[in-house]
All heavy atoms as an XYZ file, in Angstrom:
672
protein
N     100.626     81.256     96.585
C     100.835     82.686     96.701
C     102.210     83.035     96.126
O     103.207     82.425     96.479
C     100.724     83.095     98.162
C     100.942     84.543     98.409
S      99.956     85.070     99.807
C      99.817     86.773     99.439
N     102.268     84.024     95.253
C     103.536     84.337     94.591
C     104.564     85.023     95.492
O     105.752     84.998     95.192
C     103.129     85.253     93.442
C     101.786     85.758     93.790
C     101.162     84.760     94.712
N     104.120     85.640     96.588
C     105.060     86.299     97.492
C     104.826     85.803     98.910
O     103.698     85.757     99.381
C     104.909     87.841     97.471
C     105.239     88.392     96.096
C     105.812     88.480     98.517
C     105.144     89.896     95.999
N     105.916     85.419     99.559
C     105.860     85.006    100.960
C     106.728     85.970    101.758
O     107.890     86.198    101.422
C     106.379     83.575    101.121
C     106.361     83.088    102.541
C     106.923     81.687    102.686
O     107.230     81.037    101.666
O     107.077     81.245    103.834
N     106.145     86.537    102.792
C     106.864     87.467    103.647
C     107.298     86.741    104.906
O     106.479     86.183    105.627
C     105.976     88.662    104.011
C     105.542     89.463    102.818
C     104.275     89.306    102.276
C     106.404     90.368    102.234
C     103.872     90.047    101.169
C     106.021     91.111    101.125
C     104.744     90.945    100.595
N     108.586     86.759    105.154
C     109.139     86.167    106.368
C     109.636     87.309    107.247
O     109.393     88.464    106.932
C     110.247     85.191    106.013
C     109.732     84.010    105.188
C     110.796     82.989    104.957
C     110.203     81.797    104.205
N     111.187     80.728    104.065
N     110.350     86.994    108.299
C     110.790     88.016    109.252
C     111.468     89.198    108.566
O     111.068     90.343    108.748
C     111.720     87.384    110.289
C     112.171     88.334    111.354
C     113.027     87.648    112.382
C     113.474     88.642    113.444
N     114.306     88.003    114.453
N     112.491     88.948    107.799
C     113.223     90.016    107.116
C     113.598     89.587    105.696
O     114.640     89.956    105.187
C     114.479     90.387    107.912
C     114.946     91.792    107.599
O     114.133     92.672    107.331
N     116.237     92.007    107.624
N     112.703     88.785    105.094
C     112.959     88.226    103.780
C     111.659     88.147    102.989
O     110.627     87.748    103.523
C     113.562     86.819    103.907
C     113.866     86.072    102.618
C     115.029     86.719    101.865
C     114.164     84.613    102.916
N     111.734     88.527    101.727
C     110.622     88.369    100.794
C     111.018     87.272     99.820
O     112.085     87.341     99.218
C     110.367     89.668     99.987
C     109.198     89.476     99.049
C     110.154     90.846    100.893
N     110.166     86.261     99.685
C     110.426     85.174     98.747
C     109.409     85.293     97.614
O     108.201     85.238     97.848
C     110.309     83.794     99.431
C     110.586     82.683     98.426
C     111.254     83.703    100.617
N     109.906     85.490     96.397
C     109.049     85.607     95.218
C     109.079     84.288     94.464
O     110.149     83.781     94.155
C     109.537     86.732     94.312
S     109.397     88.358     95.068
N     107.881     83.774     94.168
C     107.774     82.489     93.468
C     106.934     82.639     92.206
O     105.977     83.406     92.186
C     107.124     81.454     94.370
C     107.966     81.097     95.569
C     107.351     79.922     96.323
N     108.195     79.536     97.419
C     108.094     80.020     98.649
N     107.176     80.900     98.925
N     108.906     79.620     99.596
N     107.299     81.890     91.210
C     106.549     81.755     89.968
C     106.198     83.095     89.331
O     107.077     83.825     88.930
C     105.315     80.888     90.197
C     105.662     79.490     90.666
C     104.467     78.681     91.077
O     103.335     79.076     90.773
O     104.679     77.644     91.724
N     104.934     83.449     89.299
C     104.449     84.624     88.576
C     104.088     85.738     89.572
O     103.066     85.661     90.254
C     103.210     84.229     87.769
C     102.690     85.318     86.911
N     102.936     85.364     85.564
C     101.947     86.414     87.191
C     102.347     86.436     85.053
N     101.745     87.077     86.030
N     104.926     86.761     89.667
C     104.652     87.908     90.543
C     104.027     88.992     89.673
O     104.702     89.612     88.855
C     105.936     88.413     91.239
C     105.618     89.601     92.128
C     106.578     87.292     92.046
N     102.736     89.184     89.836
C     101.997     90.097     88.979
C     101.877     91.501     89.518
O     102.430     91.857     90.562
N     101.094     92.281     88.816
C     100.852     93.666     89.189
C     100.107     93.742     90.522
O     100.267     94.699     91.281
C     100.107     94.421     88.067
C      98.697     93.890     87.878
C     100.105     95.922     88.322
N      99.298     92.727     90.807
C      98.502     92.717     92.039
C      99.374     92.753     93.294
O      98.944     93.227     94.335
C      97.610     91.467     92.089
C      96.646     91.333     90.946
C      97.261     90.694     89.701
O      98.416     90.212     89.754
O      96.587     90.692     88.662
N     100.574     92.232     93.204
C     101.463     92.164     94.368
C     102.278     93.440     94.587
O     102.876     93.622     95.642
C     102.430     90.981     94.230
C     101.796     89.620     94.445
C     100.959     89.137     93.282
O     101.352     89.326     92.111
O      99.897     88.571     93.551
N     102.327     94.320     93.628
C     103.209     95.495     93.701
C     102.924     96.375     94.921
O     103.850     96.768     95.635
C     103.104     96.317     92.421
N     101.677     96.689     95.171
C     101.343     97.587     96.284
C     101.657     96.959     97.638
O     102.207     97.615     98.523
C      99.862     97.972     96.213
C      99.498     99.066     97.190
C      98.076     99.561     97.015
O      97.457     99.314     95.969
O      97.592    100.206     97.962
N     101.327     95.682     97.794
C     101.612     94.981     99.050
C     103.122     94.879     99.259
O     103.623     95.079    100.365
C     100.965     93.578     99.044
C     101.356     92.785    100.270
C      99.460     93.704     98.939
N     103.846     94.584     98.188
C     105.302     94.482     98.255
C     105.917     95.816     98.661
O     106.781     95.876     99.535
C     105.852     94.028     96.900
C     107.359     93.871     96.766
C     107.902     92.845     97.760
C     107.716     93.469     95.336
N     105.460     96.895     98.064
C     105.969     98.222     98.404
C     105.717     98.549     99.870
O     106.622     98.983    100.584
C     105.336     99.288     97.516
C     105.709    100.736     97.837
C     107.208    100.961     97.702
C     104.929    101.688     96.948
N     104.519     98.322    100.324
C     104.170     98.612    101.713
C     105.048     97.824    102.680
O     105.572     98.373    103.657
C     102.696     98.286    101.944
O     102.346     98.482    103.279
N     105.246     96.541    102.401
C     106.051     95.702    103.284
C     107.505     96.148    103.279
O     108.140     96.228    104.329
C     105.930     94.234    102.867
C     106.474     93.295    103.886
C     105.811     92.759    104.955
C     107.809     92.785    103.965
N     106.649     91.952    105.679
C     107.881     91.943    105.086
C     108.941     92.951    103.182
C     109.043     91.276    105.449
C     110.103     92.288    103.546
C     110.155     91.463    104.668
N     108.042     96.432    102.101
C     109.441     96.855    102.010
C     109.673     98.209    102.688
O     110.748     98.459    103.239
C     109.907     96.902    100.555
C     110.130     95.544     99.901
C     110.376     95.698     98.409
C     111.292     94.805    100.559
N     108.690     99.079    102.674
C     108.819    100.363    103.364
C     108.891    100.170    104.875
O     109.532    100.948    105.568
C     107.652    101.281    103.008
C     107.748    101.828    101.605
C     106.532    102.637    101.195
O     105.423    102.401    101.656
N     106.741    103.598    100.306
N     108.253     99.136    105.384
C     108.267     98.841    106.821
C     109.473     98.008    107.231
O     109.801     97.943    108.407
C     106.986     98.110    107.219
C     105.750     98.965    107.081
C     104.498     98.172    107.356
C     103.282     99.028    107.072
N     102.053     98.226    107.061
N     110.110     97.373    106.281
C     111.259     96.493    106.541
C     112.433     96.947    105.674
O     112.817     96.284    104.713
C     110.890     95.043    106.238
C     109.768     94.525    107.064
N     108.453     94.697    106.718
C     109.768     93.858    108.244
C     107.679     94.155    107.635
N     108.453     93.635    108.570
N     113.005     98.066    106.024
C     114.050     98.710    105.206
C     115.293     97.848    104.996
O     115.975     97.983    103.992
C     114.463    100.041    105.835
C     113.345    101.042    105.932
C     113.255    101.828    104.684
N     112.164    102.801    104.796
C     111.670    103.432    103.784
N     112.168    103.233    102.588
N     110.676    104.272    103.932
N     115.585     96.946    105.923
C     116.789     96.113    105.782
C     116.463     94.729    105.219
O     117.294     93.826    105.276
C     117.494     95.979    107.129
O     116.643     95.336    108.060
N     115.286     94.577    104.659
C     114.861     93.280    104.136
C     115.697     92.839    102.938
O     116.265     93.651    102.222
C     113.391     93.346    103.733
N     115.725     91.536    102.751
C     116.367     90.924    101.593
C     115.277     90.308    100.728
O     114.162     90.080    101.191
C     117.326     89.830    102.034
C     118.488     90.323    102.861
C     119.390     89.174    103.242
O     119.720     88.316    102.423
N     119.803     89.144    104.495
N     115.616     90.003     99.489
C     114.653     89.380     98.592
C     115.257     88.149     97.951
O     116.427     88.154     97.563
C     114.137     90.376     97.539
C     113.008     89.747     96.742
C     115.246     90.865     96.639
C     112.113     90.757     96.087
N     114.469     87.099     97.890
C     114.867     85.838     97.281
C     114.045     85.667     96.004
O     112.829     85.488     96.063
C     114.602     84.691     98.251
C     115.001     83.333     97.702
O     115.141     83.186     96.467
O     115.158     82.408     98.516
N     114.702     85.740     94.871
C     114.049     85.632     93.567
C     114.320     84.296     92.876
O     113.978     84.118     91.720
C     114.523     86.775     92.660
C     114.212     88.188     93.140
C     115.048     89.206     92.374
C     112.730     88.471     93.007
N     114.934     83.358     93.593
C     115.371     82.096     92.981
C     114.246     81.361     92.258
O     114.457     80.823     91.172
C     116.011     81.190     94.031
N     113.065     81.342     92.821
C     111.942     80.604     92.233
C     111.027     81.480     91.393
O     109.962     81.041     90.970
C     111.123     79.932     93.335
O     111.915     79.008     94.026
N     111.411     82.711     91.170
C     110.594     83.639     90.392
C     110.760     83.338     88.903
O     111.869     83.233     88.404
C     111.013     85.072     90.690
S     109.982     86.316     89.897
N     109.634     83.213     88.208
C     109.678     82.958     86.771
C     109.221     84.152     85.954
O     109.466     84.242     84.757
N     108.523     85.086     86.605
C     108.024     86.291     85.931
C     107.839     87.367     86.985
O     107.328     87.112     88.075
C     106.681     86.017     85.253
C     106.020     87.278     84.724
C     106.396     87.816     83.507
C     105.042     87.930     85.464
C     105.807     88.978     83.024
C     104.441     89.091     84.990
C     104.825     89.613     83.780
O     104.250     90.762     83.306
N     108.245     88.574     86.655
C     108.079     89.719     87.551
C     107.473     90.852     86.748
O     108.089     91.348     85.795
C     109.437     90.134     88.134
C     109.418     91.200     89.215
C     108.791     90.669     90.495
C     110.827     91.684     89.512
N     106.264     91.237     87.094
C     105.575     92.316     86.385
C     106.392     93.607     86.528
O     107.004     93.846     87.574
C     104.173     92.514     86.965
C     103.336     93.451     86.171
N     103.416     94.814     86.330
C     102.418     93.229     85.211
C     102.572     95.400     85.484
N     101.947     94.454     84.800
N     106.414     94.449     85.503
C     107.170     95.705     85.576
C     106.814     96.585     86.777
O     107.686     97.259     87.323
C     106.837     96.406     84.259
C     106.576     95.283     83.313
C     105.874     94.231     84.140
N     105.574     96.565     87.237
C     105.203     97.360     88.420
C     105.917     96.838     89.665
O     106.401     97.613     90.488
C     103.688     97.332     88.635
N     106.008     95.518     89.779
C     106.726     94.930     90.914
C     108.223     95.173     90.784
O     108.912     95.387     91.783
C     106.421     93.430     91.005
O     105.045     93.235     91.263
N     108.732     95.172     89.564
C     110.144     95.502     89.336
C     110.429     96.936     89.767
O     111.441     97.208     90.418
C     110.529     95.312     87.871
C     111.929     95.802     87.487
C     113.012     95.087     88.280
C     112.153     95.647     85.992
N     109.540     97.849     89.449
C     109.724     99.250     89.849
C     109.774     99.381     91.367
O     110.535    100.187     91.902
C     108.619    100.126     89.275
C     108.760    100.336     87.788
C     107.620    101.137     87.205
O     106.490    101.082     87.680
N     107.915    101.896     86.157
N     108.977     98.586     92.055
C     109.007     98.587     93.524
C     110.393     98.167     93.996
O     110.988     98.807     94.873
C     107.927     97.652     94.107
C     108.157     97.419     95.588
C     106.542     98.226     93.864
N     110.929     97.109     93.411
C     112.259     96.637     93.808
C     113.339     97.660     93.474
O     114.283     97.855     94.244
C     112.575     95.299     93.147
C     111.681     94.128     93.538
C     112.143     92.864     92.826
C     111.662     93.942     95.039
N     113.201     98.309     92.343
C     114.180     99.326     91.963
C     114.133    100.508     92.924
O     115.170    101.067     93.276
C     113.933     99.777     90.527
C     114.238     98.696     89.505
S     113.717     99.102     87.830
C     114.885    100.393     87.419
N     112.948    100.882     93.370
C     112.806    102.023     94.283
C     113.234    101.664     95.705
O     113.918    102.439     96.368
C     111.359    102.509     94.283
N     112.830    100.498     96.170
C     113.133    100.101     97.550
C     114.570     99.612     97.706
O     115.144     99.705     98.788
C     112.166     99.017     97.994
N     115.130     99.077     96.639
C     116.515     98.592     96.610
C     116.863     97.616     97.731
O     117.850     97.787     98.437
C     117.484     99.775     96.624
N     116.054     96.552     97.890
C     116.432     95.561     98.906
C     117.646     94.766     98.431
O     117.910     94.683     97.230
C     115.197     94.660     98.975
C     114.616     94.739     97.613
C     114.871     96.154     97.159
N     118.382     94.203     99.368
C     119.515     93.355     99.007
C     118.977     92.043     98.457
O     118.075     91.433     99.037
C     120.398     93.084    100.220
C     121.722     92.432     99.869
C     122.627     92.348    101.079
N     122.242     91.287    101.970
C     122.752     90.053    101.941
N     123.694     89.762    101.083
N     122.347     89.135    102.772
N     119.498     91.607     97.328
C     119.044     90.370     96.696
C     119.828     89.203     97.275
O     121.046     89.135     97.143
C     119.195     90.435     95.159
C     118.749     89.116     94.531
C     118.403     91.607     94.599
N     119.106     88.308     97.923
C     119.723     87.121     98.519
C     119.958     86.046     97.461
O     120.972     85.351     97.495
C     118.837     86.576     99.631
C     119.402     85.371    100.322
C     118.521     84.926    101.467
C     119.150     83.725    102.152
N     118.374     83.315    103.307
N     119.013     85.905     96.528
C     119.139     84.900     95.463
C     118.468     85.422     94.200
O     117.348     85.926     94.250
C     118.501     83.589     95.899
N     119.170     85.310     93.086
C     118.652     85.736     91.791
C     117.857     84.594     91.163
O     118.051     83.431     91.516
C     119.810     86.146     90.884
C     120.513     87.378     91.353
C     121.694     87.432     92.043
C     120.081     88.728     91.201
N     122.013     88.739     92.322
C     121.044     89.554     91.814
C     118.972     89.325     90.612
C     120.940     90.939     91.849
C     118.859     90.715     90.645
C     119.829     91.508     91.257
N     116.991     84.891     90.182
C     116.209     83.839     89.530
C     117.087     82.768     88.894
O     118.158     83.064     88.374
C     115.419     84.591     88.446
C     115.359     85.996     88.913
C     116.649     86.218     89.642
N     116.607     81.543     88.942
C     117.318     80.439     88.306
C     117.254     80.557     86.788
O     118.197     80.174     86.103
C     116.715     79.109     88.763
C     116.934     78.855     90.243
C     116.184     77.635     90.751
O     115.538     76.925     89.943
O     116.246     77.398     91.963
N     116.169     81.101     86.271
C     115.985     81.287     84.830
C     116.979     82.345     84.334
O     116.925     83.499     84.736
C     114.547     81.712     84.561
C     114.173     81.784     83.122
C     112.745     82.259     82.976
O     112.434     83.384     83.350
N     111.891     81.409     82.436
N     117.895     81.943     83.459
C     119.017     82.790     83.049
C     118.591     84.127     82.440
O     119.150     85.174     82.788
C     119.924     82.041     82.076
N     117.637     84.111     81.548
C     117.219     85.352     80.888
C     116.602     86.336     81.878
O     116.927     87.524     81.869
C     116.221     85.038     79.771
C     115.873     86.253     78.934
C     114.982     85.886     77.762
O     115.162     84.816     77.167
O     114.103     86.706     77.444
N     115.753     85.844     82.749
C     115.145     86.708     83.766
C     116.208     87.218     84.737
O     116.194     88.382     85.119
C     114.046     85.950     84.517
C     113.315     86.729     85.604
C     112.615     87.967     85.027
C     112.299     85.827     86.320
N     117.137     86.344     85.115
C     118.217     86.745     86.029
C     119.027     87.895     85.439
O     119.262     88.897     86.109
C     119.131     85.552     86.324
C     120.286     85.920     87.258
C     121.169     84.721     87.601
N     121.717     84.071     86.422
C     121.415     82.840     86.032
N     120.566     82.090     86.703
N     121.969     82.328     84.937
N     119.431     87.790     84.173
C     120.217     88.860     83.543
C     119.432     90.166     83.494
O     119.965     91.233     83.775
C     120.635     88.447     82.128
C     121.777     87.478     82.085
C     122.313     87.293     80.669
N     121.308     86.820     79.736
C     121.025     85.542     79.497
N     121.685     84.598     80.142
N     120.107     85.212     78.613
N     118.162     90.077     83.138
C     117.315     91.264     83.032
C     117.166     91.949     84.385
O     117.340     93.165     84.503
C     115.955     90.839     82.466
C     114.996     91.954     82.245
C     115.128     92.983     81.367
C     113.748     92.154     82.906
N     114.029     93.817     81.449
C     113.168     93.320     82.383
C     113.063     91.436     83.890
C     111.943     93.804     82.811
C     111.836     91.910     84.320
C     111.292     93.082     83.778
N     116.881     91.153     85.428
C     116.698     91.735     86.761
C     118.012     92.241     87.353
O     118.036     93.294     87.986
C     116.047     90.720     87.702
C     114.602     90.362     87.387
C     114.087     89.326     88.377
C     113.725     91.602     87.400
N     119.092     91.513     87.161
C     120.386     91.978     87.671
C     120.733     93.324     87.063
O     121.189     94.228     87.767
C     121.486     90.961     87.378
C     121.461     89.770     88.278
C     122.487     88.722     87.898
O     122.836     88.550     86.725
N     122.955     87.984     88.881
N     120.501     93.462     85.788
C     120.798     94.714     85.105
C     119.938     95.853     85.650
O     120.440     96.919     86.003
C     120.569     94.552     83.604
O     120.745     95.775     82.942
N     118.641     95.632     85.749
C     117.720     96.682     86.191
C     117.928     97.057     87.653
O     118.009     98.240     87.995
C     116.284     96.238     85.965
N     118.017     96.071     88.512
C     118.124     96.346     89.950
C     119.495     96.904     90.298
O     119.610     97.860     91.068
C     117.790     95.082     90.762
C     116.306     94.747     90.569
C     118.120     95.277     92.233
C     115.878     93.414     91.155
N     120.544     96.340     89.736
C     121.899     96.824     90.014
C     122.063     98.270     89.508
O     122.640     99.105     90.204
C     122.948     95.918     89.361
O     122.738     94.580     89.855
C     124.349     96.361     89.704
N     121.549     98.565     88.339
C     121.620     99.915     87.791
C     120.886    100.911     88.677
O     121.388    101.995     88.952
C     121.058     99.942     86.376
C     121.108    101.295     85.659
C     122.544    101.779     85.515
C     120.448    101.197     84.292
N     119.700    100.534     89.166
C     118.944    101.458     90.011
C     119.658    101.709     91.329
O     119.624    102.802     91.867
C     117.527    100.933     90.261
O     117.537     99.830     91.131
N     120.326    100.693     91.870
C     121.060    100.856     93.123
C     122.295    101.738     92.913
O     122.660    102.524     93.772
C     121.441     99.503     93.697
C     120.244     98.731     94.188
C     120.563     97.321     94.602
O     121.619     96.778     94.299
N     119.637     96.697     95.306
N     122.929    101.621     91.764
C     124.091    102.448     91.444
C     123.680    103.907     91.302
O     124.400    104.808     91.753
C     124.756    101.965     90.135
O     125.110    100.593     90.297
C     125.984    102.767     89.811
N     122.529    104.167     90.699
C     122.042    105.525     90.510
C     121.755    106.236     91.813
O     121.789    107.457     91.896
C     120.758    105.533     89.655
C     121.044    105.205     88.198
O     122.224    105.245     87.797
O     120.078    104.889     87.471
N     121.479    105.493     92.882
C     121.122    106.090     94.179
C     122.349    106.511     94.978
O     122.233    107.182     95.965
C     120.272    105.118     94.982
C     118.917    104.936     94.360
C     118.090    103.984     95.171
C     116.747    103.827     94.463
N     115.828    103.031     95.205
N     123.506    106.082     94.549
C     124.729    106.420     95.319
C     125.227    107.786     94.982
O     125.073    108.448     94.127
C     125.814    105.381     95.034
C     125.406    104.057     95.601
C     126.469    103.043     95.334
N     125.922    101.756     95.783
C     126.436    100.610     95.495
N     127.511    100.517     94.766
N     125.924     99.503     95.925
């Protein structure tokens, strides 16, 4: 399973597709102070990225893959800055 939901943490692994976007959004809306662990994430569908940009959870760990990490840091950090 590409997403594991823990008490107050979402762990994204490998390929997080469009199928996970709605479930991710619903869970994050119920867990406003949740954190996200992207360390093992190798791909994040743009729909799931939009969920993260809208929900703005605190990132506990960025992807190990350098290119994906830079892309997500830029997108998520920018969206969080825009909300202030």
